[in-house]
NUSE-205910 format. One record per residue (C-alpha): x, y, z; residue in three letters. Coordinates in pm, 1 decimal. Layout:
<sites>
<site X="X" Y="Y" Z="Z" code="ala"/>
...
</sites>
This chain:
<sites>
<site X="796.2" Y="-2065.2" Z="-1159.3" code="met"/>
<site X="717.4" Y="-1741.9" Z="-1339.4" code="ser"/>
<site X="819.4" Y="-1418.5" Z="-1172.2" code="leu"/>
<site X="522.9" Y="-1192.9" Z="-1091.2" code="val"/>
<site X="583.1" Y="-820.2" Z="-1048.7" code="ser"/>
<site X="338.4" Y="-684.5" Z="-792.8" code="val"/>
<site X="342.0" Y="-312.5" Z="-860.4" code="cys"/>
<site X="234.0" Y="-65.7" Z="-594.8" code="leu"/>
<site X="202.0" Y="291.7" Z="-727.3" code="pro"/>
<site X="223.8" Y="511.6" Z="-418.1" code="met"/>
<site X="128.1" Y="869.1" Z="-340.9" code="tyr"/>
<site X="64.4" Y="990.2" Z="15.7" code="asn"/>
<site X="-81.6" Y="655.0" Z="110.5" code="gly"/>
<site X="58.9" Y="590.2" Z="456.4" code="glu"/>
<site X="-284.2" Y="548.6" Z="620.6" code="lys"/>
<site X="-351.7" Y="202.1" Z="475.1" code="tyr"/>
<site X="-8.1" Y="120.6" Z="336.3" code="leu"/>
<site X="93.6" Y="-140.3" Z="594.3" code="arg"/>
<site X="-228.2" Y="-337.5" Z="539.9" code="glu"/>
<site X="-168.5" Y="-339.1" Z="167.1" code="ser"/>
<site X="197.2" Y="-440.3" Z="201.9" code="leu"/>
<site X="111.9" Y="-718.5" Z="446.2" code="asp"/>
<site X="-130.9" Y="-866.1" Z="194.9" code="ser"/>
<site X="147.5" Y="-867.4" Z="-66.2" code="ile"/>
<site X="443.0" Y="-1001.8" Z="132.0" code="val"/>
<site X="229.7" Y="-1279.2" Z="284.5" code="asn"/>
<site X="115.5" Y="-1420.3" Z="-49.5" code="gln"/>
<site X="140.6" Y="-1798.3" Z="-76.6" code="ser"/>
<site X="295.1" Y="-1747.2" Z="-422.4" code="tyr"/>
<site X="649.2" Y="-1650.9" Z="-327.9" code="arg"/>
<site X="823.6" Y="-1577.6" Z="-659.9" code="asp"/>
<site X="744.6" Y="-1206.4" Z="-649.7" code="leu"/>
<site X="910.3" Y="-880.6" Z="-736.1" code="glu"/>
<site X="740.7" Y="-621.4" Z="-514.2" code="ile"/>
<site X="789.2" Y="-293.9" Z="-696.8" code="leu"/>
<site X="688.6" Y="30.0" Z="-524.0" code="val"/>
<site X="696.1" Y="347.8" Z="-734.2" code="val"/>
<site X="655.1" Y="658.6" Z="-522.2" code="asp"/>
<site X="511.4" Y="960.4" Z="-702.1" code="asp"/>
<site X="672.0" Y="1235.8" Z="-490.1" code="cys"/>
<site X="485.1" Y="1164.5" Z="-166.8" code="ser"/>
<site X="508.9" Y="1411.7" Z="120.0" code="thr"/>
<site X="398.3" Y="1174.5" Z="398.0" code="asp"/>
<site X="585.6" Y="890.1" Z="571.3" code="asn"/>
<site X="510.1" Y="629.8" Z="304.9" code="gly"/>
<site X="870.2" Y="598.1" Z="187.3" code="val"/>
<site X="989.4" Y="534.2" Z="544.8" code="glu"/>
<site X="729.2" Y="257.8" Z="578.1" code="ile"/>
<site X="851.4" Y="98.3" Z="254.3" code="ile"/>
<site X="1213.7" Y="112.1" Z="371.5" code="lys"/>
<site X="1114.0" Y="-57.1" Z="696.8" code="asp"/>
<site X="955.3" Y="-343.0" Z="500.7" code="tyr"/>
<site X="1257.3" Y="-355.2" Z="268.1" code="gln"/>
<site X="1484.1" Y="-426.3" Z="564.6" code="ser"/>
<site X="1283.0" Y="-743.7" Z="628.4" code="arg"/>
<site X="1196.3" Y="-853.9" Z="273.3" code="asp"/>
<site X="1455.2" Y="-845.6" Z="-3.9" code="gly"/>
<site X="1189.6" Y="-878.7" Z="-275.9" code="arg"/>
<site X="1083.8" Y="-515.0" Z="-228.6" code="ile"/>
<site X="1223.9" Y="-256.0" Z="-468.9" code="lys"/>
<site X="1157.5" Y="116.4" Z="-427.3" code="leu"/>
<site X="1169.4" Y="370.6" Z="-711.0" code="ile"/>
<site X="1112.1" Y="741.2" Z="-641.6" code="ser"/>
<site X="992.1" Y="955.3" Z="-930.3" code="asn"/>
<site X="1177.0" Y="1280.7" Z="-989.5" code="glu"/>
<site X="848.8" Y="1453.4" Z="-1073.7" code="gln"/>
<site X="485.4" Y="1373.2" Z="-1009.9" code="asn"/>
<site X="341.6" Y="1164.4" Z="-1294.3" code="leu"/>
<site X="-16.3" Y="1158.3" Z="-1172.9" code="gly"/>
<site X="-238.6" Y="860.1" Z="-1106.5" code="leu"/>
<site X="-242.2" Y="679.6" Z="-1441.5" code="val"/>
<site X="105.3" Y="798.6" Z="-1536.5" code="gly"/>
<site X="241.1" Y="623.5" Z="-1229.4" code="asn"/>
<site X="52.9" Y="302.3" Z="-1309.9" code="trp"/>
<site X="230.1" Y="299.9" Z="-1644.8" code="asn"/>
<site X="566.4" Y="379.4" Z="-1484.6" code="lys"/>
<site X="518.9" Y="70.5" Z="-1268.3" code="cys"/>
<site X="450.2" Y="-142.4" Z="-1574.7" code="ile"/>
<site X="754.1" Y="-10.3" Z="-1760.4" code="ser"/>
<site X="983.2" Y="-79.1" Z="-1462.1" code="glu"/>
<site X="848.6" Y="-427.9" Z="-1388.6" code="ala"/>
<site X="1088.4" Y="-712.1" Z="-1467.1" code="ser"/>
<site X="850.5" Y="-1002.5" Z="-1406.2" code="gly"/>
<site X="688.2" Y="-1234.0" Z="-1658.0" code="asp"/>
<site X="351.0" Y="-1115.2" Z="-1527.6" code="phe"/>
<site X="243.5" Y="-779.1" Z="-1387.6" code="val"/>
<site X="-16.7" Y="-716.5" Z="-1119.4" code="lys"/>
<site X="-112.1" Y="-375.7" Z="-982.7" code="leu"/>
<site X="-189.9" Y="-348.5" Z="-612.4" code="gln"/>
<site X="-296.3" Y="-12.9" Z="-471.2" code="phe"/>
<site X="-183.5" Y="141.6" Z="-142.9" code="gln"/>
<site X="-535.5" Y="129.4" Z="7.7" code="asp"/>
<site X="-636.4" Y="-221.1" Z="-101.9" code="asp"/>
<site X="-575.2" Y="-581.1" Z="-1.3" code="met"/>
<site X="-588.1" Y="-930.9" Z="-143.3" code="met"/>
<site X="-637.0" Y="-1270.2" Z="15.2" code="leu"/>
<site X="-321.4" Y="-1468.7" Z="89.4" code="his"/>
<site X="-363.7" Y="-1712.3" Z="-202.6" code="asp"/>
<site X="-482.9" Y="-1462.8" Z="-464.6" code="thr"/>
<site X="-177.2" Y="-1466.4" Z="-689.5" code="ile"/>
<site X="-136.0" Y="-1843.6" Z="-656.6" code="glu"/>
<site X="-492.5" Y="-1896.4" Z="-780.5" code="lys"/>
<site X="-453.7" Y="-1644.5" Z="-1061.6" code="met"/>
<site X="-128.9" Y="-1799.9" Z="-1182.5" code="met"/>
<site X="-280.6" Y="-2146.9" Z="-1161.5" code="ser"/>
<site X="-567.3" Y="-2045.3" Z="-1389.0" code="leu"/>
<site X="-330.1" Y="-1873.9" Z="-1631.4" code="ser"/>
<site X="-126.8" Y="-2193.9" Z="-1658.0" code="thr"/>
<site X="-413.3" Y="-2443.7" Z="-1675.1" code="ser"/>
<site X="-609.3" Y="-2247.5" Z="-1936.6" code="glu"/>
<site X="-309.3" Y="-2099.5" Z="-2121.4" code="asn"/>
<site X="-436.3" Y="-1742.5" Z="-2092.6" code="val"/>
<site X="-223.6" Y="-1430.2" Z="-2060.7" code="asp"/>
<site X="-480.1" Y="-1220.9" Z="-1870.2" code="val"/>
<site X="-664.8" Y="-1321.6" Z="-1553.5" code="val"/>
<site X="-931.8" Y="-1126.8" Z="-1363.6" code="leu"/>
<site X="-1104.5" Y="-1195.7" Z="-1032.0" code="thr"/>
<site X="-1403.9" Y="-1057.1" Z="-847.3" code="asp"/>
<site X="-1372.3" Y="-834.9" Z="-538.0" code="arg"/>
<site X="-1528.7" Y="-717.6" Z="-215.2" code="glu"/>
<site X="-1564.4" Y="-351.3" Z="-128.3" code="tyr"/>
<site X="-1484.8" Y="-202.9" Z="208.3" code="thr"/>
<site X="-1600.5" Y="146.1" Z="303.4" code="phe"/>
<site X="-1495.1" Y="416.9" Z="539.8" code="glu"/>
<site X="-1782.3" Y="502.9" Z="770.5" code="his"/>
<site X="-1855.9" Y="832.4" Z="597.1" code="asp"/>
<site X="-1825.4" Y="723.8" Z="234.8" code="ile"/>
<site X="-2131.7" Y="692.0" Z="17.4" code="lys"/>
<site X="-2174.4" Y="362.9" Z="-166.1" code="lys"/>
<site X="-2272.4" Y="539.6" Z="-489.2" code="phe"/>
<site X="-2425.6" Y="285.5" Z="-727.5" code="tyr"/>
<site X="-2220.4" Y="-18.3" Z="-622.7" code="leu"/>
<site X="-2520.0" Y="-229.9" Z="-525.9" code="asp"/>
<site X="-2631.1" Y="-215.4" Z="-889.2" code="glu"/>
<site X="-2285.9" Y="-247.5" Z="-1041.2" code="leu"/>
<site X="-2278.4" Y="-534.6" Z="-1295.1" code="pro"/>
<site X="-2004.9" Y="-792.0" Z="-1244.1" code="arg"/>
<site X="-1858.5" Y="-1065.1" Z="-1458.3" code="leu"/>
<site X="-1950.9" Y="-1302.2" Z="-1175.3" code="ser"/>
<site X="-2316.0" Y="-1234.6" Z="-1257.2" code="asp"/>
<site X="-2252.1" Y="-1451.6" Z="-1562.3" code="his"/>
<site X="-1981.5" Y="-1693.5" Z="-1446.0" code="phe"/>
<site X="-2019.0" Y="-1882.0" Z="-1118.1" code="lys"/>
<site X="-1716.5" Y="-2103.5" Z="-1175.6" code="glu"/>
<site X="-1370.6" Y="-2048.7" Z="-1322.6" code="asn"/>
<site X="-1406.9" Y="-1960.0" Z="-1688.4" code="ala"/>
<site X="-1233.4" Y="-1840.7" Z="-2002.9" code="val"/>
<site X="-1414.5" Y="-1535.6" Z="-2140.5" code="ile"/>
<site X="-1389.2" Y="-1487.2" Z="-2515.0" code="arg"/>
<site X="-1392.7" Y="-1152.8" Z="-2698.6" code="pro"/>
<site X="-1739.7" Y="-1213.6" Z="-2843.8" code="lys"/>
<site X="-1883.6" Y="-1226.8" Z="-2491.4" code="phe"/>
<site X="-1726.5" Y="-892.4" Z="-2396.4" code="ile"/>
<site X="-1862.5" Y="-741.4" Z="-2718.9" code="ala"/>
<site X="-2209.9" Y="-873.4" Z="-2638.8" code="asp"/>
<site X="-2191.1" Y="-727.1" Z="-2287.1" code="leu"/>
<site X="-2099.3" Y="-388.5" Z="-2431.6" code="leu"/>
<site X="-2395.6" Y="-407.8" Z="-2666.3" code="leu"/>
<site X="-2623.6" Y="-504.8" Z="-2379.6" code="asp"/>
<site X="-2493.1" Y="-289.8" Z="-2092.1" code="ile"/>
<site X="-2313.3" Y="-14.1" Z="-2278.9" code="gly"/>
<site X="-2027.7" Y="188.5" Z="-2133.2" code="thr"/>
<site X="-2210.6" Y="350.9" Z="-1841.9" code="asn"/>
<site X="-2080.8" Y="110.0" Z="-1578.8" code="met"/>
<site X="-1753.3" Y="-76.0" Z="-1536.9" code="asn"/>
<site X="-1854.4" Y="-442.3" Z="-1549.1" code="phe"/>
<site X="-1489.2" Y="-554.5" Z="-1575.3" code="met"/>
<site X="-1347.3" Y="-420.8" Z="-1249.3" code="gly"/>
<site X="-1067.1" Y="-213.6" Z="-1104.0" code="glu"/>
<site X="-696.4" Y="-234.2" Z="-1205.5" code="pro"/>
<site X="-596.3" Y="-444.7" Z="-903.5" code="ile"/>
<site X="-819.4" Y="-732.8" Z="-1016.5" code="leu"/>
<site X="-596.1" Y="-826.7" Z="-1308.7" code="gly"/>
<site X="-282.9" Y="-1029.6" Z="-1371.1" code="leu"/>
<site X="-133.7" Y="-955.3" Z="-1714.5" code="val"/>
<site X="154.7" Y="-1117.6" Z="-1897.3" code="lys"/>
<site X="415.5" Y="-852.1" Z="-1968.9" code="lys"/>
<site X="412.6" Y="-906.4" Z="-2345.3" code="glu"/>
<site X="39.3" Y="-822.5" Z="-2358.6" code="val"/>
<site X="125.4" Y="-458.9" Z="-2290.2" code="phe"/>
<site X="354.2" Y="-463.7" Z="-2594.3" code="asp"/>
<site X="65.8" Y="-582.5" Z="-2812.3" code="lys"/>
<site X="-216.0" Y="-360.1" Z="-2687.0" code="tyr"/>
<site X="-52.0" Y="-76.5" Z="-2497.0" code="gly"/>
<site X="-70.3" Y="36.5" Z="-2135.8" code="val"/>
<site X="-333.8" Y="246.4" Z="-1958.6" code="tyr"/>
<site X="-450.8" Y="546.3" Z="-2158.4" code="asp"/>
<site X="-362.5" Y="845.0" Z="-1939.7" code="asp"/>
<site X="-599.5" Y="1077.3" Z="-2125.9" code="thr"/>
<site X="-880.4" Y="917.7" Z="-1922.4" code="phe"/>
<site X="-944.1" Y="1067.0" Z="-1579.1" code="lys"/>
<site X="-1185.4" Y="814.0" Z="-1425.7" code="gln"/>
<site X="-1253.8" Y="504.8" Z="-1638.2" code="ile"/>
<site X="-907.2" Y="429.6" Z="-1773.6" code="gly"/>
<site X="-923.4" Y="87.8" Z="-1607.6" code="asp"/>
<site X="-1251.4" Y="1.7" Z="-1782.6" code="phe"/>
<site X="-1113.7" Y="113.7" Z="-2119.4" code="glu"/>
<site X="-799.5" Y="-94.0" Z="-2064.4" code="phe"/>
<site X="-985.8" Y="-411.9" Z="-1971.1" code="trp"/>
<site X="-1232.9" Y="-395.4" Z="-2258.3" code="ile"/>
<site X="-945.8" Y="-317.5" Z="-2497.6" code="arg"/>
<site X="-783.6" Y="-643.6" Z="-2386.8" code="leu"/>
<site X="-1108.3" Y="-837.2" Z="-2356.4" code="gly"/>
<site X="-1215.5" Y="-756.1" Z="-2712.6" code="leu"/>
<site X="-889.0" Y="-900.5" Z="-2844.3" code="asn"/>
<site X="-770.5" Y="-1167.3" Z="-2599.0" code="glu"/>
<site X="-929.1" Y="-1450.9" Z="-2406.6" code="glu"/>
<site X="-944.4" Y="-1367.6" Z="-2035.3" code="ile"/>
<site X="-932.4" Y="-1619.8" Z="-1754.8" code="gly"/>
<site X="-1184.9" Y="-1532.3" Z="-1484.9" code="phe"/>
<site X="-1203.3" Y="-1634.9" Z="-1119.5" code="leu"/>
<site X="-1545.9" Y="-1547.8" Z="-971.9" code="pro"/>
<site X="-1403.4" Y="-1558.2" Z="-619.1" code="glu"/>
<site X="-1378.3" Y="-1224.1" Z="-438.8" code="arg"/>
<site X="-1004.0" Y="-1245.0" Z="-392.9" code="leu"/>
<site X="-944.4" Y="-870.4" Z="-362.7" code="his"/>
<site X="-1064.7" Y="-606.7" Z="-118.6" code="ile"/>
<site X="-1107.1" Y="-266.4" Z="-279.8" code="phe"/>
<site X="-1131.4" Y="19.6" Z="-32.6" code="arg"/>
<site X="-1350.5" Y="323.1" Z="-93.8" code="leu"/>
<site X="-1281.7" Y="637.3" Z="106.0" code="his"/>
<site X="-1323.0" Y="1010.0" Z="67.3" code="asn"/>
<site X="-959.2" Y="1067.3" Z="-30.3" code="asp"/>
<site X="-964.0" Y="818.9" Z="-318.9" code="ser"/>
<site X="-945.1" Y="957.3" Z="-670.9" code="gln"/>
<site X="-1286.8" Y="817.1" Z="-756.7" code="gly"/>
<site X="-1449.4" Y="994.1" Z="-463.0" code="ala"/>
<site X="-1274.1" Y="1319.3" Z="-554.9" code="lys"/>
<site X="-1396.6" Y="1291.2" Z="-913.5" code="asn"/>
<site X="-1751.8" Y="1232.2" Z="-792.8" code="ala"/>
<site X="-1729.2" Y="1560.5" Z="-599.2" code="arg"/>
<site X="-1608.2" Y="1757.7" Z="-901.6" code="ala"/>
<site X="-1774.3" Y="2100.8" Z="-873.7" code="pro"/>
<site X="-1860.4" Y="2143.0" Z="-1241.4" code="glu"/>
<site X="-1828.4" Y="1861.1" Z="-1495.6" code="val"/>
<site X="-1786.6" Y="1504.0" Z="-1370.2" code="asn"/>
<site X="-1466.5" Y="1358.7" Z="-1523.8" code="pro"/>
<site X="-1637.0" Y="1023.7" Z="-1583.0" code="ser"/>
<site X="-1889.8" Y="1194.1" Z="-1810.6" code="his"/>
<site X="-1612.1" Y="1341.2" Z="-2019.8" code="leu"/>
<site X="-1445.8" Y="1000.2" Z="-2026.9" code="asp"/>
<site X="-1760.3" Y="841.5" Z="-2176.5" code="arg"/>
<site X="-1738.9" Y="1082.4" Z="-2469.2" code="ile"/>
<site X="-1368.8" Y="1007.0" Z="-2505.9" code="his"/>
<site X="-1423.6" Y="628.8" Z="-2483.4" code="leu"/>
<site X="-1692.6" Y="614.5" Z="-2750.2" code="thr"/>
<site X="-1474.7" Y="832.3" Z="-2972.9" code="ser"/>
<site X="-1190.3" Y="584.2" Z="-2929.8" code="lys"/>
<site X="-1417.6" Y="286.0" Z="-2992.8" code="met"/>
<site X="-1536.7" Y="453.8" Z="-3312.4" code="his"/>
<site X="-1206.3" Y="432.8" Z="-3499.0" code="leu"/>
<site X="-911.1" Y="304.8" Z="-3293.2" code="asp"/>
<site X="-769.0" Y="-20.4" Z="-3432.1" code="glu"/>
<site X="-796.9" Y="-195.4" Z="-3094.7" code="ser"/>
<site X="-1175.2" Y="-183.9" Z="-3133.8" code="tyr"/>
<site X="-1191.4" Y="-309.7" Z="-3491.2" code="gln"/>
<site X="-1330.3" Y="-649.4" Z="-3385.2" code="lys"/>
<site X="-1601.0" Y="-479.5" Z="-3182.2" code="phe"/>
<site X="-1702.1" Y="-258.5" Z="-3474.0" code="arg"/>
<site X="-1728.0" Y="-565.4" Z="-3695.0" code="glu"/>
<site X="-1974.7" Y="-714.6" Z="-3446.1" code="ile"/>
<site X="-2165.1" Y="-400.0" Z="-3349.3" code="ala"/>
<site X="-2136.6" Y="-192.1" Z="-3664.6" code="gly"/>
<site X="-1995.1" Y="158.0" Z="-3680.3" code="glu"/>
<site X="-2346.2" Y="297.1" Z="-3640.1" code="gln"/>
<site X="-2342.4" Y="171.4" Z="-3281.4" code="phe"/>
<site X="-2035.1" Y="369.7" Z="-3178.1" code="thr"/>
<site X="-2147.6" Y="676.6" Z="-3373.9" code="glu"/>
<site X="-2490.0" Y="664.8" Z="-3210.9" code="arg"/>
<site X="-2338.9" Y="614.8" Z="-2864.2" code="ala"/>
<site X="-2109.5" Y="913.3" Z="-2913.9" code="leu"/>
<site X="-2395.7" Y="1132.7" Z="-3030.1" code="arg"/>
<site X="-2607.6" Y="1024.3" Z="-2734.3" code="asn"/>
<site X="-2338.1" Y="1104.8" Z="-2480.0" code="tyr"/>
<site X="-2273.2" Y="1447.7" Z="-2627.4" code="val"/>
<site X="-2647.2" Y="1522.2" Z="-2638.1" code="asn"/>
<site X="-2703.3" Y="1397.7" Z="-2281.7" code="thr"/>
<site X="-2419.6" Y="1593.4" Z="-2126.4" code="tyr"/>
<site X="-2498.1" Y="1901.5" Z="-2331.4" code="thr"/>
<site X="-2843.6" Y="1897.1" Z="-2174.3" code="lys"/>
<site X="-2689.5" Y="1845.4" Z="-1829.8" code="ser"/>
<site X="-2416.2" Y="2107.0" Z="-1843.2" code="tyr"/>
<site X="-2493.2" Y="2328.2" Z="-2141.2" code="gly"/>
<site X="-2291.4" Y="2337.4" Z="-2461.7" code="arg"/>
<site X="-2076.8" Y="2630.8" Z="-2353.3" code="glu"/>
<site X="-1977.9" Y="2469.3" Z="-2022.4" code="lys"/>
<site X="-1912.5" Y="2128.4" Z="-2177.8" code="leu"/>
<site X="-1699.0" Y="2274.1" Z="-2454.5" code="ser"/>
<site X="-1469.2" Y="2430.4" Z="-2191.9" code="gln"/>
<site X="-1367.2" Y="2083.2" Z="-2077.4" code="tyr"/>
<site X="-1336.4" Y="1907.0" Z="-2411.7" code="ile"/>
<site X="-1035.9" Y="1944.3" Z="-2635.8" code="asp"/>
<site X="-913.8" Y="1771.4" Z="-2949.1" code="glu"/>
<site X="-792.9" Y="1465.9" Z="-2755.1" code="ser"/>
<site X="-1153.4" Y="1360.5" Z="-2704.9" code="tyr"/>
<site X="-1197.6" Y="1325.6" Z="-3079.7" code="phe"/>
<site X="-849.0" Y="1225.1" Z="-3188.2" code="gln"/>
<site X="-981.6" Y="892.2" Z="-3313.8" code="tyr"/>
<site X="-1247.1" Y="1038.1" Z="-3544.9" code="leu"/>
<site X="-1197.4" Y="1006.8" Z="-3917.1" code="asp"/>
<site X="-1199.1" Y="1356.1" Z="-4074.7" code="pro"/>
<site X="-1371.6" Y="1204.8" Z="-4376.8" code="glu"/>
<site X="-1677.6" Y="1118.4" Z="-4167.8" code="lys"/>
<site X="-1810.0" Y="1468.7" Z="-4219.2" code="ser"/>
<site X="-2158.2" Y="1404.2" Z="-4081.9" code="arg"/>
<site X="-2030.1" Y="1309.6" Z="-3738.2" code="leu"/>
<site X="-1753.3" Y="1568.9" Z="-3748.4" code="lys"/>
<site X="-2005.7" Y="1842.2" Z="-3824.1" code="lys"/>
<site X="-2222.8" Y="1733.0" Z="-3535.3" code="phe"/>
<site X="-1926.2" Y="1748.9" Z="-3297.5" code="leu"/>
<site X="-1761.4" Y="2048.0" Z="-3457.8" code="gly"/>
<site X="-1833.1" Y="2289.4" Z="-3174.1" code="val"/>
<site X="-1621.4" Y="2073.8" Z="-2942.3" code="phe"/>
<site X="-1327.1" Y="2031.2" Z="-3176.4" code="ser"/>
<site X="-1036.7" Y="2270.9" Z="-3188.0" code="arg"/>
<site X="-958.4" Y="2223.4" Z="-3554.7" code="asp"/>
</sites>
């Protein structure tokens, strides 16, 4: 059997931590490394992990010397994982007892290195559901187990665009370790949609096995990073991320296949539209305070027409 590293990036997560750990240690697939990477928590989370360690030798705890932040700690988990496959599992979330078994079975039967599932959402009583009722899902298109090819992901991007994450959250995926070597880890310059960027980066280059079953339970609460971003007092981080994403899609080599299908005019037009839209929403002066050169690091300096249009936001 292949070893699966279930990685739990932890930061002040004691409230739901036991529920999450129970859903991991009780998996029907037993060949697991359960890797917890604590990002300088100040609550009792580490004590909870040590209690579980005393009863389950598969659990390994790493404590960061300094806080790496949300996405930085995801990537630390990946770098420390020793399994053949890596699966993120967050401190607030759960999965059904046979989730990993089903994901590994599909990976083996279809010879795919990436597997995604669908999910249920659970809400704290005071959390708003945002737009989740309208959120597109891969299961809208696939009612049975499937292998999704890059052309389909490209077509979805052309149809839906980048406004909504139709791929899913980080916990929904099982990824062979060598895939990270080919396509990189999560891009920590994104503040809100780094998971979406990661999944489409893989999906535009690799076949993805998909299980339409809702095998994960993703919890939404007011202390989650997504809820905090939605309450941002000035510029919503997800809006800035859309500008950054379309910039990356415009030139980064990982999106070459997509550009061949969509044409570079598509990514240029999308980038212009986002900048125009958010300029109208926030004002050019306000927006420029939040955008630095990293948002346009993928733009070709020779494409003077686009560079001129975006020049006010660049620091060159």
